[in-house]
PyMOL CGO cylinders between C-alpha atoms (Angstrom):
from pymol import cmd
from pymol.cgo import CYLINDER

trace = [
    CYLINDER, -25.45, 8.60, 18.08, -24.49, 5.42, 15.70, 0.3, 1, 1, 1, 1, 1, 1,
    CYLINDER, -24.49, 5.42, 15.70, -27.95, 5.58, 13.55, 0.3, 1, 1, 1, 1, 1, 1,
    CYLINDER, -27.95, 5.58, 13.55, -27.35, 9.60, 13.52, 0.3, 1, 1, 1, 1, 1, 1,
    CYLINDER, -27.35, 9.60, 13.52, -24.12, 8.63, 11.86, 0.3, 1, 1, 1, 1, 1, 1,
    CYLINDER, -24.12, 8.63, 11.86, -25.20, 5.92, 9.27, 0.3, 1, 1, 1, 1, 1, 1,
    CYLINDER, -25.20, 5.92, 9.27, -28.43, 8.31, 8.45, 0.3, 1, 1, 1, 1, 1, 1,
    CYLINDER, -28.43, 8.31, 8.45, -26.37, 11.16, 7.22, 0.3, 1, 1, 1, 1, 1, 1,
    CYLINDER, -26.37, 11.16, 7.22, -25.10, 10.84, 3.81, 0.3, 1, 1, 1, 1, 1, 1,
    CYLINDER, -25.10, 10.84, 3.81, -22.27, 13.01, 3.27, 0.3, 1, 1, 1, 1, 1, 1,
    CYLINDER, -22.27, 13.01, 3.27, -20.85, 10.76, 6.56, 0.3, 1, 1, 1, 1, 1, 1,
    CYLINDER, -20.85, 10.76, 6.56, -22.00, 7.14, 5.18, 0.3, 1, 1, 1, 1, 1, 1,
    CYLINDER, -22.00, 7.14, 5.18, -20.00, 8.06, 2.04, 0.3, 1, 1, 1, 1, 1, 1,
    CYLINDER, -20.00, 8.06, 2.04, -17.00, 9.65, 4.02, 0.3, 1, 1, 1, 1, 1, 1,
    CYLINDER, -17.00, 9.65, 4.02, -16.96, 6.66, 5.39, 0.3, 1, 1, 1, 1, 1, 1,
    CYLINDER, -16.96, 6.66, 5.39, -17.13, 4.01, 2.62, 0.3, 1, 1, 1, 1, 1, 1,
    CYLINDER, -17.13, 4.01, 2.62, -14.67, 6.32, 0.74, 0.3, 1, 1, 1, 1, 1, 1,
    CYLINDER, -14.67, 6.32, 0.74, -12.36, 6.47, 3.66, 0.3, 1, 1, 1, 1, 1, 1,
    CYLINDER, -12.36, 6.47, 3.66, -12.52, 2.88, 4.00, 0.3, 1, 1, 1, 1, 1, 1,
    CYLINDER, -12.52, 2.88, 4.00, -11.98, 2.07, 0.48, 0.3, 1, 1, 1, 1, 1, 1,
    CYLINDER, -11.98, 2.07, 0.48, -9.05, 4.65, 0.86, 0.3, 1, 1, 1, 1, 1, 1,
    CYLINDER, -9.05, 4.65, 0.86, -7.46, 2.92, 4.16, 0.3, 1, 1, 1, 1, 1, 1,
    CYLINDER, -7.46, 2.92, 4.16, -7.58, -0.51, 2.81, 0.3, 1, 1, 1, 1, 1, 1,
    CYLINDER, -7.58, -0.51, 2.81, -6.14, 0.32, -1.19, 0.3, 1, 1, 1, 1, 1, 1,
    CYLINDER, -6.14, 0.32, -1.19, -3.14, 2.05, 0.79, 0.3, 1, 1, 1, 1, 1, 1,
    CYLINDER, -3.14, 2.05, 0.79, -2.45, -0.48, 3.12, 0.3, 1, 1, 1, 1, 1, 1,
    CYLINDER, -2.45, -0.48, 3.12, -2.84, -3.55, 0.91, 0.3, 1, 1, 1, 1, 1, 1,
    CYLINDER, -2.84, -3.55, 0.91, -0.48, -1.64, -1.43, 0.3, 1, 1, 1, 1, 1, 1,
    CYLINDER, -0.48, -1.64, -1.43, 2.03, -1.52, 0.97, 0.3, 1, 1, 1, 1, 1, 1,
    CYLINDER, 2.03, -1.52, 0.97, 1.76, -5.26, 2.09, 0.3, 1, 1, 1, 1, 1, 1,
    CYLINDER, 1.76, -5.26, 2.09, 1.45, -6.76, -1.60, 0.3, 1, 1, 1, 1, 1, 1,
    CYLINDER, 1.45, -6.76, -1.60, 4.14, -4.03, -2.46, 0.3, 1, 1, 1, 1, 1, 1,
    CYLINDER, 4.14, -4.03, -2.46, 6.98, -6.54, -1.68, 0.3, 1, 1, 1, 1, 1, 1,
    CYLINDER, 6.98, -6.54, -1.68, 7.00, -8.52, -4.90, 0.3, 1, 1, 1, 1, 1, 1,
    CYLINDER, 7.00, -8.52, -4.90, 8.58, -7.18, -7.90, 0.3, 1, 1, 1, 1, 1, 1,
    CYLINDER, 8.58, -7.18, -7.90, 6.93, -8.30, -11.00, 0.3, 1, 1, 1, 1, 1, 1,
    CYLINDER, 6.93, -8.30, -11.00, 7.41, -8.02, -14.77, 0.3, 1, 1, 1, 1, 1, 1,
    CYLINDER, 7.41, -8.02, -14.77, 4.79, -5.41, -16.39, 0.3, 1, 1, 1, 1, 1, 1,
    CYLINDER, 4.79, -5.41, -16.39, 6.81, -7.31, -19.81, 0.3, 1, 1, 1, 1, 1, 1,
    CYLINDER, 6.81, -7.31, -19.81, 6.36, -11.29, -18.76, 0.3, 1, 1, 1, 1, 1, 1,
    CYLINDER, 6.36, -11.29, -18.76, 2.93, -10.65, -17.34, 0.3, 1, 1, 1, 1, 1, 1,
    CYLINDER, 2.93, -10.65, -17.34, 1.82, -9.01, -20.95, 0.3, 1, 1, 1, 1, 1, 1,
    CYLINDER, 1.82, -9.01, -20.95, 3.23, -11.91, -22.69, 0.3, 1, 1, 1, 1, 1, 1,
    CYLINDER, 3.23, -11.91, -22.69, 6.10, -10.14, -24.27, 0.3, 1, 1, 1, 1, 1, 1,
    CYLINDER, 6.10, -10.14, -24.27, 10.15, -10.03, -23.82, 0.3, 1, 1, 1, 1, 1, 1,
    CYLINDER, 10.15, -10.03, -23.82, 11.22, -7.58, -21.46, 0.3, 1, 1, 1, 1, 1, 1,
    CYLINDER, 11.22, -7.58, -21.46, 12.58, -4.69, -23.73, 0.3, 1, 1, 1, 1, 1, 1,
    CYLINDER, 12.58, -4.69, -23.73, 16.48, -4.18, -21.83, 0.3, 1, 1, 1, 1, 1, 1,
    CYLINDER, 16.48, -4.18, -21.83, 16.75, -0.54, -22.14, 0.3, 1, 1, 1, 1, 1, 1,
    CYLINDER, 16.75, -0.54, -22.14, 20.59, 0.43, -22.16, 0.3, 1, 1, 1, 1, 1, 1,
    CYLINDER, 20.59, 0.43, -22.16, 20.94, 3.72, -20.27, 0.3, 1, 1, 1, 1, 1, 1,
    CYLINDER, 20.94, 3.72, -20.27, 23.96, 4.53, -18.85, 0.3, 1, 1, 1, 1, 1, 1,
    CYLINDER, 23.96, 4.53, -18.85, 25.60, 1.05, -18.84, 0.3, 1, 1, 1, 1, 1, 1,
    CYLINDER, 25.60, 1.05, -18.84, 22.51, -0.23, -17.25, 0.3, 1, 1, 1, 1, 1, 1,
    CYLINDER, 22.51, -0.23, -17.25, 20.22, -2.63, -18.72, 0.3, 1, 1, 1, 1, 1, 1,
    CYLINDER, 20.22, -2.63, -18.72, 16.53, -1.52, -17.50, 0.3, 1, 1, 1, 1, 1, 1,
    CYLINDER, 16.53, -1.52, -17.50, 13.19, -3.44, -18.16, 0.3, 1, 1, 1, 1, 1, 1,
    CYLINDER, 13.19, -3.44, -18.16, 9.46, -3.15, -16.33, 0.3, 1, 1, 1, 1, 1, 1,
    CYLINDER, 9.46, -3.15, -16.33, 10.12, -4.75, -12.92, 0.3, 1, 1, 1, 1, 1, 1,
    CYLINDER, 10.12, -4.75, -12.92, 7.39, -2.91, -10.86, 0.3, 1, 1, 1, 1, 1, 1,
    CYLINDER, 7.39, -2.91, -10.86, 6.24, -3.55, -7.43, 0.3, 1, 1, 1, 1, 1, 1,
    CYLINDER, 6.24, -3.55, -7.43, 2.93, -4.97, -7.15, 0.3, 1, 1, 1, 1, 1, 1,
    CYLINDER, 2.93, -4.97, -7.15, 1.51, -1.77, -4.80, 0.3, 1, 1, 1, 1, 1, 1,
    CYLINDER, 1.51, -1.77, -4.80, 1.22, 0.11, -8.39, 0.3, 1, 1, 1, 1, 1, 1,
    CYLINDER, 1.22, 0.11, -8.39, -1.75, -2.16, -8.86, 0.3, 1, 1, 1, 1, 1, 1,
    CYLINDER, -1.75, -2.16, -8.86, -3.50, -0.05, -6.25, 0.3, 1, 1, 1, 1, 1, 1,
    CYLINDER, -3.50, -0.05, -6.25, -1.97, 3.24, -5.85, 0.3, 1, 1, 1, 1, 1, 1,
    CYLINDER, -1.97, 3.24, -5.85, -3.40, 4.48, -8.66, 0.3, 1, 1, 1, 1, 1, 1,
    CYLINDER, -3.40, 4.48, -8.66, -7.28, 3.50, -6.86, 0.3, 1, 1, 1, 1, 1, 1,
    CYLINDER, -7.28, 3.50, -6.86, -5.89, 5.33, -3.96, 0.3, 1, 1, 1, 1, 1, 1,
    CYLINDER, -5.89, 5.33, -3.96, -4.82, 8.69, -5.45, 0.3, 1, 1, 1, 1, 1, 1,
    CYLINDER, -4.82, 8.69, -5.45, -8.05, 7.96, -7.55, 0.3, 1, 1, 1, 1, 1, 1,
    CYLINDER, -8.05, 7.96, -7.55, -10.26, 8.28, -4.17, 0.3, 1, 1, 1, 1, 1, 1,
    CYLINDER, -10.26, 8.28, -4.17, -7.97, 10.94, -3.16, 0.3, 1, 1, 1, 1, 1, 1,
    CYLINDER, -7.97, 10.94, -3.16, -9.60, 13.28, -5.66, 0.3, 1, 1, 1, 1, 1, 1,
    CYLINDER, -9.60, 13.28, -5.66, -12.75, 12.07, -5.35, 0.3, 1, 1, 1, 1, 1, 1,
    CYLINDER, -12.75, 12.07, -5.35, -12.76, 12.47, -1.13, 0.3, 1, 1, 1, 1, 1, 1,
    CYLINDER, -12.76, 12.47, -1.13, -10.96, 16.03, -2.49, 0.3, 1, 1, 1, 1, 1, 1,
    CYLINDER, -10.96, 16.03, -2.49, -14.05, 16.94, -4.30, 0.3, 1, 1, 1, 1, 1, 1,
    CYLINDER, -14.05, 16.94, -4.30, -16.57, 16.25, -1.62, 0.3, 1, 1, 1, 1, 1, 1,
    CYLINDER, -16.57, 16.25, -1.62, -14.92, 16.65, 1.58, 0.3, 1, 1, 1, 1, 1, 1,
    CYLINDER, -14.92, 16.65, 1.58, -11.91, 19.32, 0.96, 0.3, 1, 1, 1, 1, 1, 1,
    CYLINDER, -11.91, 19.32, 0.96, -8.30, 19.18, 1.50, 0.3, 1, 1, 1, 1, 1, 1,
    CYLINDER, -8.30, 19.18, 1.50, -9.35, 18.91, 5.18, 0.3, 1, 1, 1, 1, 1, 1,
    CYLINDER, -9.35, 18.91, 5.18, -10.92, 15.05, 4.97, 0.3, 1, 1, 1, 1, 1, 1,
    CYLINDER, -10.92, 15.05, 4.97, -8.11, 14.19, 2.56, 0.3, 1, 1, 1, 1, 1, 1,
    CYLINDER, -8.11, 14.19, 2.56, -5.67, 15.44, 5.14, 0.3, 1, 1, 1, 1, 1, 1,
    CYLINDER, -5.67, 15.44, 5.14, -7.40, 13.38, 7.60, 0.3, 1, 1, 1, 1, 1, 1,
    CYLINDER, -7.40, 13.38, 7.60, -7.61, 10.20, 5.96, 0.3, 1, 1, 1, 1, 1, 1,
    CYLINDER, -7.61, 10.20, 5.96, -4.15, 10.30, 4.54, 0.3, 1, 1, 1, 1, 1, 1,
    CYLINDER, -4.15, 10.30, 4.54, -2.52, 10.90, 8.49, 0.3, 1, 1, 1, 1, 1, 1,
    CYLINDER, -2.52, 10.90, 8.49, -5.06, 8.25, 9.50, 0.3, 1, 1, 1, 1, 1, 1,
    CYLINDER, -5.06, 8.25, 9.50, -3.95, 6.03, 6.80, 0.3, 1, 1, 1, 1, 1, 1,
    CYLINDER, -3.95, 6.03, 6.80, -0.21, 6.85, 7.27, 0.3, 1, 1, 1, 1, 1, 1,
    CYLINDER, -0.21, 6.85, 7.27, -0.49, 5.99, 11.42, 0.3, 1, 1, 1, 1, 1, 1,
    CYLINDER, -0.49, 5.99, 11.42, -2.73, 2.90, 10.40, 0.3, 1, 1, 1, 1, 1, 1,
    CYLINDER, -2.73, 2.90, 10.40, 0.29, 1.27, 7.91, 0.3, 1, 1, 1, 1, 1, 1,
    CYLINDER, 0.29, 1.27, 7.91, 2.95, 2.69, 10.25, 0.3, 1, 1, 1, 1, 1, 1,
    CYLINDER, 2.95, 2.69, 10.25, 0.90, 0.25, 12.87, 0.3, 1, 1, 1, 1, 1, 1,
    CYLINDER, 0.90, 0.25, 12.87, 0.11, -2.80, 10.82, 0.3, 1, 1, 1, 1, 1, 1,
    CYLINDER, 0.11, -2.80, 10.82, 3.73, -2.59, 9.88, 0.3, 1, 1, 1, 1, 1, 1,
    CYLINDER, 3.73, -2.59, 9.88, 5.01, -2.78, 14.13, 0.3, 1, 1, 1, 1, 1, 1,
    CYLINDER, 5.01, -2.78, 14.13, 2.32, -5.56, 14.82, 0.3, 1, 1, 1, 1, 1, 1,
    CYLINDER, 2.32, -5.56, 14.82, 4.21, -7.13, 11.49, 0.3, 1, 1, 1, 1, 1, 1,
    CYLINDER, 4.21, -7.13, 11.49, 7.81, -7.07, 13.47, 0.3, 1, 1, 1, 1, 1, 1,
    CYLINDER, 7.81, -7.07, 13.47, 6.14, -8.59, 16.39, 0.3, 1, 1, 1, 1, 1, 1,
    CYLINDER, 6.14, -8.59, 16.39, 4.55, -11.26, 14.44, 0.3, 1, 1, 1, 1, 1, 1,
    CYLINDER, 4.55, -11.26, 14.44, 8.38, -11.42, 12.75, 0.3, 1, 1, 1, 1, 1, 1,
    CYLINDER, 8.38, -11.42, 12.75, 10.06, -12.30, 16.44, 0.3, 1, 1, 1, 1, 1, 1,
    CYLINDER, 10.06, -12.30, 16.44, 7.48, -14.94, 17.47, 0.3, 1, 1, 1, 1, 1, 1,
    CYLINDER, 7.48, -14.94, 17.47, 9.11, -17.92, 17.87, 0.3, 1, 1, 1, 1, 1, 1,
    CYLINDER, 9.11, -17.92, 17.87, 7.64, -20.35, 15.59, 0.3, 1, 1, 1, 1, 1, 1,
    CYLINDER, 7.64, -20.35, 15.59, 5.89, -23.63, 16.30, 0.3, 1, 1, 1, 1, 1, 1,
    CYLINDER, 5.89, -23.63, 16.30, 8.18, -26.52, 15.19, 0.3, 1, 1, 1, 1, 1, 1,
    CYLINDER, 8.18, -26.52, 15.19, 5.34, -27.66, 12.89, 0.3, 1, 1, 1, 1, 1, 1,
    CYLINDER, 5.34, -27.66, 12.89, 4.96, -24.32, 11.33, 0.3, 1, 1, 1, 1, 1, 1,
    CYLINDER, 4.96, -24.32, 11.33, 8.59, -24.32, 10.00, 0.3, 1, 1, 1, 1, 1, 1,
    CYLINDER, 8.59, -24.32, 10.00, 7.84, -27.39, 8.05, 0.3, 1, 1, 1, 1, 1, 1,
    CYLINDER, 7.84, -27.39, 8.05, 4.15, -27.31, 7.10, 0.3, 1, 1, 1, 1, 1, 1,
    CYLINDER, 4.15, -27.31, 7.10, 4.73, -26.10, 3.24, 0.3, 1, 1, 1, 1, 1, 1,
    CYLINDER, 4.73, -26.10, 3.24, 7.85, -28.37, 2.39, 0.3, 1, 1, 1, 1, 1, 1,
    CYLINDER, 7.85, -28.37, 2.39, 5.20, -30.27, -0.17, 0.3, 1, 1, 1, 1, 1, 1,
    CYLINDER, 5.20, -30.27, -0.17, 5.00, -26.97, -1.97, 0.3, 1, 1, 1, 1, 1, 1,
    CYLINDER, 5.00, -26.97, -1.97, 8.66, -26.09, -2.24, 0.3, 1, 1, 1, 1, 1, 1,
    CYLINDER, 8.66, -26.09, -2.24, 8.98, -24.13, 0.66, 0.3, 1, 1, 1, 1, 1, 1,
    CYLINDER, 8.98, -24.13, 0.66, 11.28, -25.46, 2.89, 0.3, 1, 1, 1, 1, 1, 1,
    CYLINDER, 11.28, -25.46, 2.89, 10.92, -23.00, 5.91, 0.3, 1, 1, 1, 1, 1, 1,
    CYLINDER, 10.92, -23.00, 5.91, 7.92, -21.26, 6.27, 0.3, 1, 1, 1, 1, 1, 1,
    CYLINDER, 7.92, -21.26, 6.27, 8.90, -19.27, 9.24, 0.3, 1, 1, 1, 1, 1, 1,
    CYLINDER, 8.90, -19.27, 9.24, 11.58, -17.89, 6.68, 0.3, 1, 1, 1, 1, 1, 1,
    CYLINDER, 11.58, -17.89, 6.68, 9.15, -17.43, 3.56, 0.3, 1, 1, 1, 1, 1, 1,
    CYLINDER, 9.15, -17.43, 3.56, 6.79, -15.81, 6.40, 0.3, 1, 1, 1, 1, 1, 1,
    CYLINDER, 6.79, -15.81, 6.40, 9.56, -13.73, 7.52, 0.3, 1, 1, 1, 1, 1, 1,
    CYLINDER, 9.56, -13.73, 7.52, 10.74, -12.53, 4.23, 0.3, 1, 1, 1, 1, 1, 1,
    CYLINDER, 10.74, -12.53, 4.23, 7.68, -11.27, 3.05, 0.3, 1, 1, 1, 1, 1, 1,
    CYLINDER, 7.68, -11.27, 3.05, 6.31, -9.30, 6.31, 0.3, 1, 1, 1, 1, 1, 1,
    CYLINDER, 6.31, -9.30, 6.31, 9.51, -8.37, 7.53, 0.3, 1, 1, 1, 1, 1, 1,
    CYLINDER, 9.51, -8.37, 7.53, 10.04, -5.57, 5.07, 0.3, 1, 1, 1, 1, 1, 1,
    CYLINDER, 10.04, -5.57, 5.07, 13.43, -3.19, 6.20, 0.3, 1, 1, 1, 1, 1, 1,
    CYLINDER, 13.43, -3.19, 6.20, 12.89, -0.19, 8.47, 0.3, 1, 1, 1, 1, 1, 1,
    CYLINDER, 12.89, -0.19, 8.47, 14.13, 2.16, 5.90, 0.3, 1, 1, 1, 1, 1, 1,
    CYLINDER, 14.13, 2.16, 5.90, 11.81, 0.47, 3.12, 0.3, 1, 1, 1, 1, 1, 1,
    CYLINDER, 11.81, 0.47, 3.12, 8.80, 1.26, 5.68, 0.3, 1, 1, 1, 1, 1, 1,
    CYLINDER, 8.80, 1.26, 5.68, 9.81, 4.66, 6.16, 0.3, 1, 1, 1, 1, 1, 1,
    CYLINDER, 9.81, 4.66, 6.16, 10.74, 5.52, 2.27, 0.3, 1, 1, 1, 1, 1, 1,
    CYLINDER, 10.74, 5.52, 2.27, 7.39, 4.51, 1.76, 0.3, 1, 1, 1, 1, 1, 1,
    CYLINDER, 7.39, 4.51, 1.76, 5.40, 6.14, 4.02, 0.3, 1, 1, 1, 1, 1, 1,
    CYLINDER, 5.40, 6.14, 4.02, 7.00, 8.98, 3.50, 0.3, 1, 1, 1, 1, 1, 1,
    CYLINDER, 7.00, 8.98, 3.50, 6.42, 9.08, -0.50, 0.3, 1, 1, 1, 1, 1, 1,
    CYLINDER, 6.42, 9.08, -0.50, 2.68, 8.47, 0.04, 0.3, 1, 1, 1, 1, 1, 1,
    CYLINDER, 2.68, 8.47, 0.04, 2.42, 11.29, 2.75, 0.3, 1, 1, 1, 1, 1, 1,
    CYLINDER, 2.42, 11.29, 2.75, 4.34, 13.97, 0.42, 0.3, 1, 1, 1, 1, 1, 1,
    CYLINDER, 4.34, 13.97, 0.42, 2.47, 12.98, -2.41, 0.3, 1, 1, 1, 1, 1, 1,
    CYLINDER, 2.47, 12.98, -2.41, -0.96, 12.89, -0.93, 0.3, 1, 1, 1, 1, 1, 1,
    CYLINDER, -0.96, 12.89, -0.93, 0.00, 16.64, 0.24, 0.3, 1, 1, 1, 1, 1, 1,
    CYLINDER, 0.00, 16.64, 0.24, 0.60, 17.26, -2.97, 0.3, 1, 1, 1, 1, 1, 1,
    CYLINDER, 0.60, 17.26, -2.97, -1.72, 15.67, -4.64, 0.3, 1, 1, 1, 1, 1, 1,
    CYLINDER, -1.72, 15.67, -4.64, -4.87, 17.69, -2.78, 0.3, 1, 1, 1, 1, 1, 1,
    CYLINDER, -4.87, 17.69, -2.78, -2.90, 20.66, -3.25, 0.3, 1, 1, 1, 1, 1, 1,
    CYLINDER, -2.90, 20.66, -3.25, -2.45, 20.32, -7.06, 0.3, 1, 1, 1, 1, 1, 1,
    CYLINDER, -2.45, 20.32, -7.06, -6.01, 19.13, -7.50, 0.3, 1, 1, 1, 1, 1, 1,
    CYLINDER, -6.01, 19.13, -7.50, -7.46, 22.39, -5.35, 0.3, 1, 1, 1, 1, 1, 1,
    CYLINDER, -7.46, 22.39, -5.35, -5.54, 24.84, -7.05, 0.3, 1, 1, 1, 1, 1, 1,
    CYLINDER, -5.54, 24.84, -7.05, -6.40, 23.10, -10.57, 0.3, 1, 1, 1, 1, 1, 1,
    CYLINDER, -6.40, 23.10, -10.57, -9.97, 23.32, -9.31, 0.3, 1, 1, 1, 1, 1, 1,
    CYLINDER, -9.97, 23.32, -9.31, -10.21, 26.72, -8.15, 0.3, 1, 1, 1, 1, 1, 1,
]
cmd.load_cgo(trace, "trace")
């Protein structure tokens, strides 16, 4: 049975594309906690655009680095496997992201070993457990919002791609 799946080129391609799709979406969610300055990363001064009394610049979530890959993968998968293939992978990915966040919540709630708390003090991290919790312990509303945006974005993207293709 497994050999038949692996020998089938369309199935093997779907598994490879789906694997990259899921991996990129999951990694984007995890690294999305970091906010970075695009201008400073590029070695230029922040633009500090003044709009309606607010100073704005290009501070972005690190997740923006991978979401374009996810949307390109969406279009490639849509081209070869249609709307059903993309919808399947989108729902599977959303489920896996939700599962990952449940695992993170469980890990954050574990009582840390005494040595773990001070294990990175020499690197400037006074409480490793709090640092861990800060990175992986995202708020529930952020997770729900992110998953909602992902699913809506995917379903709209696949629908528009399909209409344009026709």
